[in-house]
A tleap script that builds the chain and sets N, CA, C and O, in Angstrom:
source leaprc.protein.ff14SB
mol = sequence {
  NMET ASP SER TYR VAL VAL ARG VAL TYR ARG
  GLN GLU THR ASP ASN PRO ARG LYS LEU VAL
  GLY VAL VAL GLU GLU VAL GLY VAL LYS GLY
  LYS LYS ALA PHE THR ASP ILE ASP ASP LEU
  TRP GLU ILE LEU CYS ALA ARG LYS GLY ASP
  SER ARG GLU LYS GLN GLY SER GLY ALA LYS
  GLU ASN ARG ALA ALA LYS CYS VAL LYS CLYS
}
set mol.1.N position { 11.610 2.454 -12.809 }
set mol.1.CA position { 10.658 0.906 -12.621 }
set mol.1.C position { 11.201 0.390 -11.103 }
set mol.1.O position { 12.144 -0.394 -10.994 }
set mol.2.N position { 10.561 0.877 -10.100 }
set mol.2.CA position { 10.422 0.090 -8.871 }
set mol.2.C position { 9.928 -0.825 -8.534 }
set mol.2.O position { 8.772 -1.168 -8.779 }
set mol.3.N position { 11.427 -1.872 -7.361 }
set mol.3.CA position { 10.505 -3.308 -7.111 }
set mol.3.C position { 10.664 -3.402 -5.856 }
set mol.3.O position { 11.555 -2.927 -5.151 }
set mol.4.N position { 9.343 -4.336 -5.455 }
set mol.4.CA position { 9.048 -4.835 -4.777 }
set mol.4.C position { 9.448 -5.953 -3.946 }
set mol.4.O position { 9.932 -6.841 -4.648 }
set mol.5.N position { 9.425 -6.249 -2.684 }
set mol.5.CA position { 8.947 -7.490 -2.022 }
set mol.5.C position { 7.370 -7.246 -1.215 }
set mol.5.O position { 7.050 -6.256 -0.557 }
set mol.6.N position { 6.508 -8.506 -1.508 }
set mol.6.CA position { 5.296 -8.067 -1.559 }
set mol.6.C position { 5.125 -9.278 -0.268 }
set mol.6.O position { 5.580 -10.290 -0.800 }
set mol.7.N position { 4.749 -9.607 0.970 }
set mol.7.CA position { 4.800 -10.606 1.563 }
set mol.7.C position { 2.777 -10.371 2.586 }
set mol.7.O position { 2.471 -9.424 3.310 }
set mol.8.N position { 2.094 -11.285 2.311 }
set mol.8.CA position { 0.714 -11.109 2.486 }
set mol.8.C position { 0.509 -12.329 3.145 }
set mol.8.O position { 0.340 -13.452 2.669 }
set mol.9.N position { 0.570 -11.740 4.943 }
set mol.9.CA position { 0.091 -12.891 6.055 }
set mol.9.C position { -0.940 -13.086 5.808 }
set mol.9.O position { -1.004 -14.280 6.101 }
set mol.10.N position { -1.762 -12.856 5.511 }
set mol.10.CA position { -3.186 -13.029 6.370 }
set mol.10.C position { -4.620 -12.501 4.650 }
set mol.10.O position { -4.432 -11.709 3.726 }
set mol.11.N position { -5.440 -13.089 4.855 }
set mol.11.CA position { -6.756 -12.840 3.585 }
set mol.11.C position { -7.731 -12.821 4.224 }
set mol.11.O position { -7.615 -13.912 4.782 }
set mol.12.N position { -8.975 -12.254 4.725 }
set mol.12.CA position { -10.027 -13.226 4.797 }
set mol.12.C position { -11.306 -13.473 3.609 }
set mol.12.O position { -12.296 -12.967 3.081 }
set mol.13.N position { -10.621 -14.397 3.653 }
set mol.13.CA position { -11.825 -15.509 2.919 }
set mol.13.C position { -12.871 -14.608 2.357 }
set mol.13.O position { -12.724 -14.267 1.184 }
set mol.14.N position { -14.092 -14.093 3.137 }
set mol.14.CA position { -15.089 -13.904 2.415 }
set mol.14.C position { -14.939 -12.473 2.334 }
set mol.14.O position { -16.051 -11.945 2.334 }
set mol.15.N position { -13.685 -11.367 2.242 }
set mol.15.CA position { -13.800 -10.514 1.854 }
set mol.15.C position { -12.204 -10.268 1.565 }
set mol.15.O position { -11.405 -10.000 2.462 }
set mol.16.N position { -11.822 -10.413 0.034 }
set mol.16.CA position { -10.800 -10.351 -0.193 }
set mol.16.C position { -10.194 -9.291 -0.041 }
set mol.16.O position { -9.109 -9.305 0.539 }
set mol.17.N position { -10.673 -8.258 -0.463 }
set mol.17.CA position { -10.038 -7.192 -0.180 }
set mol.17.C position { -9.231 -6.745 1.152 }
set mol.17.O position { -8.787 -5.597 1.133 }
set mol.18.N position { -8.982 -7.577 2.373 }
set mol.18.CA position { -9.188 -7.436 3.869 }
set mol.18.C position { -7.701 -8.047 3.598 }
set mol.18.O position { -7.909 -9.210 3.253 }
set mol.19.N position { -6.957 -7.918 3.596 }
set mol.19.CA position { -5.698 -8.216 3.647 }
set mol.19.C position { -4.427 -7.615 4.206 }
set mol.19.O position { -4.109 -6.439 4.025 }
set mol.20.N position { -3.666 -8.559 4.948 }
set mol.20.CA position { -2.453 -8.320 5.753 }
set mol.20.C position { -1.365 -8.181 5.436 }
set mol.20.O position { -0.925 -9.200 4.903 }
set mol.21.N position { -0.205 -6.847 5.543 }
set mol.21.CA position { 0.995 -7.854 5.689 }
set mol.21.C position { 1.952 -6.610 5.262 }
set mol.21.O position { 1.719 -5.425 5.501 }
set mol.22.N position { 3.027 -7.115 4.609 }
set mol.22.CA position { 4.458 -5.518 5.075 }
set mol.22.C position { 4.844 -5.706 3.000 }
set mol.22.O position { 4.826 -6.682 2.249 }
set mol.23.N position { 5.059 -4.643 2.845 }
set mol.23.CA position { 5.829 -4.205 1.629 }
set mol.23.C position { 7.407 -3.324 1.653 }
set mol.23.O position { 7.494 -2.113 1.855 }
set mol.24.N position { 8.365 -4.082 1.445 }
set mol.24.CA position { 10.030 -4.327 1.398 }
set mol.24.C position { 10.317 -3.894 0.154 }
set mol.24.O position { 10.131 -4.710 -0.748 }
set mol.25.N position { 10.796 -2.627 -0.187 }
set mol.25.CA position { 11.090 -1.712 -1.267 }
set mol.25.C position { 12.902 -2.056 -1.830 }
set mol.25.O position { 13.948 -1.767 -1.249 }
set mol.26.N position { 12.663 -2.835 -3.287 }
set mol.26.CA position { 14.411 -3.482 -2.955 }
set mol.26.C position { 15.018 -2.279 -3.066 }
set mol.26.O position { 14.645 -1.235 -3.602 }
set mol.27.N position { 16.313 -2.662 -2.303 }
set mol.27.CA position { 17.596 -1.132 -2.271 }
set mol.27.C position { 17.190 -0.400 -1.191 }
set mol.27.O position { 18.093 0.371 -0.867 }
set mol.28.N position { 16.293 -0.310 -0.543 }
set mol.28.CA position { 15.582 0.426 0.524 }
set mol.28.C position { 15.822 -0.029 2.385 }
set mol.28.O position { 15.183 -1.071 2.533 }
set mol.29.N position { 16.287 0.256 3.349 }
set mol.29.CA position { 16.062 -0.471 3.744 }
set mol.29.C position { 14.762 0.401 4.682 }
set mol.29.O position { 14.509 1.603 4.599 }
set mol.30.N position { 13.993 -0.746 5.667 }
set mol.30.CA position { 12.553 -0.813 6.084 }
set mol.30.C position { 11.057 -1.604 5.397 }
set mol.30.O position { 10.591 -1.901 4.297 }
set mol.31.N position { 10.808 -1.670 6.441 }
set mol.31.CA position { 9.263 -2.661 5.825 }
set mol.31.C position { 8.137 -1.347 5.964 }
set mol.31.O position { 8.179 -0.477 6.833 }
set mol.32.N position { 7.226 -1.452 4.966 }
set mol.32.CA position { 5.825 -0.684 5.971 }
set mol.32.C position { 4.285 -1.722 5.405 }
set mol.32.O position { 3.686 -2.229 4.457 }
set mol.33.N position { 4.316 -1.556 6.430 }
set mol.33.CA position { 2.905 -2.884 6.681 }
set mol.33.C position { 1.891 -1.964 6.090 }
set mol.33.O position { 1.991 -0.737 6.107 }
set mol.34.N position { 0.802 -2.711 5.510 }
set mol.34.CA position { -0.506 -2.792 5.024 }
set mol.34.C position { -1.646 -3.723 5.795 }
set mol.34.O position { -1.592 -4.863 6.256 }
set mol.35.N position { -3.155 -2.301 5.698 }
set mol.35.CA position { -4.452 -4.210 6.127 }
set mol.35.C position { -5.200 -3.552 5.174 }
set mol.35.O position { -6.083 -2.720 5.383 }
set mol.36.N position { -4.975 -3.788 4.576 }
set mol.36.CA position { -6.110 -3.758 3.749 }
set mol.36.C position { -5.555 -3.274 2.267 }
set mol.36.O position { -4.509 -2.651 2.086 }
set mol.37.N position { -6.707 -3.800 1.005 }
set mol.37.CA position { -5.965 -3.622 -0.769 }
set mol.37.C position { -5.449 -2.059 -0.474 }
set mol.37.O position { -4.251 -1.779 -0.505 }
set mol.38.N position { -6.476 -1.084 -0.186 }
set mol.38.CA position { -5.844 0.108 -0.507 }
set mol.38.C position { -4.841 0.685 0.739 }
set mol.38.O position { -4.397 1.728 0.259 }
set mol.39.N position { -4.316 0.543 1.973 }
set mol.39.CA position { -2.857 0.419 1.879 }
set mol.39.C position { -1.939 0.390 1.193 }
set mol.39.O position { -1.205 1.298 0.801 }
set mol.40.N position { -1.933 -1.152 0.932 }
set mol.40.CA position { -0.841 -1.720 -0.649 }
set mol.40.C position { -0.865 -0.861 -1.345 }
set mol.40.O position { -0.007 0.014 -1.231 }
set mol.41.N position { -1.971 -0.770 -2.445 }
set mol.41.CA position { -2.156 0.460 -3.329 }
set mol.41.C position { -1.411 1.796 -2.952 }
set mol.41.O position { -0.545 2.341 -3.636 }
set mol.42.N position { -1.894 2.217 -1.760 }
set mol.42.CA position { -0.832 3.283 -1.947 }
set mol.42.C position { 0.309 3.576 -1.730 }
set mol.42.O position { 0.932 4.557 -2.136 }
set mol.43.N position { 0.780 2.388 -0.805 }
set mol.43.CA position { 2.582 2.277 -0.481 }
set mol.43.C position { 2.823 1.739 -1.819 }
set mol.43.O position { 3.906 2.211 -2.163 }
set mol.44.N position { 2.297 0.880 -2.887 }
set mol.44.CA position { 3.177 0.858 -4.329 }
set mol.44.C position { 3.374 2.111 -5.152 }
set mol.44.O position { 4.537 2.307 -5.506 }
set mol.45.N position { 2.113 3.348 -5.676 }
set mol.45.CA position { 1.925 3.952 -5.657 }
set mol.45.C position { 3.397 5.064 -5.114 }
set mol.45.O position { 4.384 5.270 -5.821 }
set mol.46.N position { 3.170 5.651 -3.687 }
set mol.46.CA position { 3.784 6.695 -3.319 }
set mol.46.C position { 5.465 6.204 -3.596 }
set mol.46.O position { 6.124 5.178 -3.433 }
set mol.47.N position { 5.755 7.924 -4.232 }
set mol.47.CA position { 7.059 8.090 -4.542 }
set mol.47.C position { 8.418 8.213 -3.249 }
set mol.47.O position { 8.214 8.596 -2.097 }
set mol.48.N position { 9.642 7.825 -3.751 }
set mol.48.CA position { 10.754 7.546 -2.453 }
set mol.48.C position { 10.459 9.241 -2.087 }
set mol.48.O position { 10.285 10.088 -2.963 }
set mol.49.N position { 10.442 9.570 -0.348 }
set mol.49.CA position { 11.051 10.345 -0.036 }
set mol.49.C position { 8.826 11.301 0.015 }
set mol.49.O position { 8.715 12.355 0.640 }
set mol.50.N position { 7.875 10.854 -0.493 }
set mol.50.CA position { 7.045 11.156 -0.556 }
set mol.50.C position { 6.234 10.298 1.409 }
set mol.50.O position { 6.307 9.195 1.949 }
set mol.51.N position { 5.704 11.385 1.694 }
set mol.51.CA position { 5.424 10.646 2.909 }
set mol.51.C position { 4.186 11.597 3.395 }
set mol.51.O position { 4.067 12.504 4.219 }
set mol.52.N position { 3.243 10.870 2.382 }
set mol.52.CA position { 1.777 10.933 2.784 }
set mol.52.C position { 1.021 10.339 3.980 }
set mol.52.O position { 1.137 9.260 4.561 }
set mol.53.N position { 0.460 11.065 4.105 }
set mol.53.CA position { -0.387 10.584 5.695 }
set mol.53.C position { -1.704 10.664 5.722 }
set mol.53.O position { -2.195 11.622 5.125 }
set mol.54.N position { -2.706 9.611 6.469 }
set mol.54.CA position { -3.833 8.942 5.914 }
set mol.54.C position { -4.823 10.254 6.317 }
set mol.54.O position { -4.672 10.717 7.448 }
set mol.55.N position { -5.701 10.786 5.541 }
set mol.55.CA position { -6.657 11.448 6.201 }
set mol.55.C position { -8.033 11.423 6.032 }
set mol.55.O position { -8.818 11.510 5.088 }
set mol.56.N position { -8.104 11.233 7.605 }
set mol.56.CA position { -9.936 10.797 7.758 }
set mol.56.C position { -9.929 9.976 6.890 }
set mol.56.O position { -9.152 9.600 6.013 }
set mol.57.N position { -11.782 9.523 7.561 }
set mol.57.CA position { -12.081 8.205 6.774 }
set mol.57.C position { -12.833 8.200 5.344 }
set mol.57.O position { -13.467 7.241 4.903 }
set mol.58.N position { -12.644 9.468 4.685 }
set mol.58.CA position { -13.080 9.230 3.136 }
set mol.58.C position { -11.932 8.918 2.389 }
set mol.58.O position { -12.031 8.793 1.169 }
set mol.59.N position { -10.189 8.688 3.318 }
set mol.59.CA position { -9.335 8.714 2.289 }
set mol.59.C position { -9.023 7.472 1.682 }
set mol.59.O position { -8.588 7.203 0.562 }
set mol.60.N position { -9.267 6.924 2.443 }
set mol.60.CA position { -9.180 5.594 0.556 }
set mol.60.C position { -10.247 5.388 -0.169 }
set mol.60.O position { -10.289 4.302 -0.748 }
set mol.61.N position { -11.122 6.110 -0.310 }
set mol.61.CA position { -12.062 6.083 -1.418 }
set mol.61.C position { -11.276 6.650 -2.408 }
set mol.61.O position { -11.293 6.056 -3.486 }
set mol.62.N position { -10.369 7.967 -2.294 }
set mol.62.CA position { -9.938 8.566 -2.651 }
set mol.62.C position { -8.470 8.294 -3.483 }
set mol.62.O position { -8.228 8.653 -4.636 }
set mol.63.N position { -7.489 7.494 -2.483 }
set mol.63.CA position { -6.159 7.070 -2.793 }
set mol.63.C position { -6.622 6.281 -4.592 }
set mol.63.O position { -6.805 6.836 -5.675 }
set mol.64.N position { -6.638 5.802 -4.460 }
set mol.64.CA position { -6.428 5.140 -6.342 }
set mol.64.C position { -6.471 6.809 -7.508 }
set mol.64.O position { -5.604 6.935 -8.373 }
set mol.65.N position { -7.272 7.605 -7.368 }
set mol.65.CA position { -7.629 8.846 -8.312 }
set mol.65.C position { -5.959 9.151 -7.652 }
set mol.65.O position { -5.149 8.311 -8.043 }
set mol.66.N position { -5.342 10.316 -6.653 }
set mol.66.CA position { -4.049 9.891 -6.719 }
set mol.66.C position { -2.760 9.543 -7.185 }
set mol.66.O position { -1.616 9.957 -7.369 }
set mol.67.N position { -3.547 8.538 -7.286 }
set mol.67.CA position { -2.234 6.953 -7.712 }
set mol.67.C position { -2.227 6.991 -8.869 }
set mol.67.O position { -1.610 6.003 -9.266 }
set mol.68.N position { -2.717 7.839 -10.023 }
set mol.68.CA position { -2.225 7.739 -11.439 }
set mol.68.C position { -1.070 7.921 -11.574 }
set mol.68.O position { -0.278 8.380 -10.751 }
set mol.69.N position { -0.839 7.476 -12.910 }
set mol.69.CA position { 0.641 7.881 -13.325 }
set mol.69.C position { 0.599 8.808 -15.070 }
set mol.69.O position { 0.032 8.702 -16.157 }
set mol.70.N position { 1.453 9.558 -14.484 }
set mol.70.CA position { 1.337 10.816 -15.617 }
set mol.70.C position { 2.320 11.139 -17.000 }
set mol.70.O position { 2.080 12.112 -17.715 }
savepdb mol mol.pdb
quit
């Protein structure tokens, strides 16, 4: 199991899915920024060494489907 530190700096009251922050994986150098709940979910689901890139405008709708533990 991986451990993360998630810092949320800002969240819109009228749109709770819109939040801004950073994620740090414990024991790994560097931080990853997110600008909404979908970005956060993608970061938390990505495996070490996985360099997924955003793919067009429809990518966010498909992220949850890609992030299913087998």
